[in-house]
C-alpha positions, 0 to 999 in steps of 0.5 A: 487526534491519535492515529487510530482516531484519524484512521477511523475518521479517514475510513469513514466512507468505507465504514459506511459502505461495508459496516452499514450494509452488513448491519442491514443484512443482520437486521433482515435475517434472524437466523444464520443460514445459507441465505444470510451468507449469500447476502453477506457475499453480495455486500462484500462484492459491492464493497470493492473487495472483489468477486474472487476474494468475497467468495473465498471469505464467505466459503471460509466463513461457512466452514467456520460457522459449521465447525464452531457451531456459530448461531448468533450475529455477533459471533458471525461478525467476529468470525468474518473479521478473523477471516479478513485479518488472516488474509491481511496478515500475509506478511509483516508490514514492517520494512526490511531495513536490516542493512546500512544502507538499505534501499527502497524502490518506489513504483506506481502510475502517475497520479496515485500519490507516489511522490507524496508517499515518498515524502511521508515515508521519508518523514516516518524514517527520519522521525525514527532516527534514520538518515535518508537520501531521496533519489529523484529518478522520475526525470521525465514527468514535468515538475516531478523533481521539484515536487520531490524536492519540497517533500525532501525538505519537509521530511528532513531528508537529502535529495539527489537530482539531475535536470529534467529528462536525465537518465534515471539510472544515472540519478540512482548511481549518484544517489548511491554515491551520496548515500555512502559519502554521507553514511545514510541509513536508507536510500529511497528511489522515485521512479517513472510511472508510465504504465501505458508504455510498459516496454519503456517502464520495464527498460527503465526499471531494469536499468535502475535495478542493474545499477542497484545490484552492481553498487549495493548487492548486499543491501536490504531492498524493498520494492513498494508499489503505491496505489490510489485506493479511490481507483477500486478494482483498477488498483488490482490490475495495476498490481498485476501489471507491475508484478510483470516488471518487478518483484514487489515486496509491499504496497502503499495505499493512498487516499483512503480518507477520500473513498468508500472503496477501502475494501479493495485492500482485502482483494489486492492482498488476497489475490497477490499475497503481497503485504500492505506496508503503509496506508495514507489517511490524510494530507498531513506529512504524518498521515501515513503510518505502518499498516496494522490489519487489526486497527484497519478492520476495527475502523471499518467493521 
């Protein structure tokens, strides 16, 4: 099965949620008018896209209908997808890995699939011919290091770790040394995810970033926030909370295959202007791929 087929299958619940509701609206309305637009707006809000983004999409659709004198159902659907694609195309989804070595800092609350995502991203990079080091800097969560070790082995990357409870910044320092020593291409850093204690999170991230800035000042850097799509609107608040502590450059959406709330992707990107870099649509190691806005929208509408 190709990735697009996996994507369509994985986004099946979201497709049912959005596409069927949109089709139901068109089956009731035979005319492109204000009432139709109000119904479509309600569908978008109910599909976890969020109020703010849904209003924005329908306002733009209203203008497009007037501007282009759109009068039939298929043309309205096409216009709707174009507007959504413009929202999702906020920036290029490819990782910025221009230097050797480059660094990817991965953040996210516990339970969103952060460690699994790191393993899958590492696998993606190894398959593209890069040598990858993984730093197990989430040293406080029980079994986090062992879990990352399993994924490092599966992906063919090298892990740098210390005992549970060790200082995360010191793990990053050792991982940078290992990256230089082995002439690796990319260093991926796992971090702690205690969002309910933001002071602690900020302190640890600050110390890690200080080490990175001192030891790798000229390296290309990505800060990826991992989000569980199943949490719907709660994912939007997580982005806002993490933006207060660090400069997020991209998003990783996990568990899209298990939820009808995939529409939240639009709300997150629209409200934060941060691109989705990867999406996960399954349990297998190769079920995480670089995000493609067009393929994503074709799979849900």
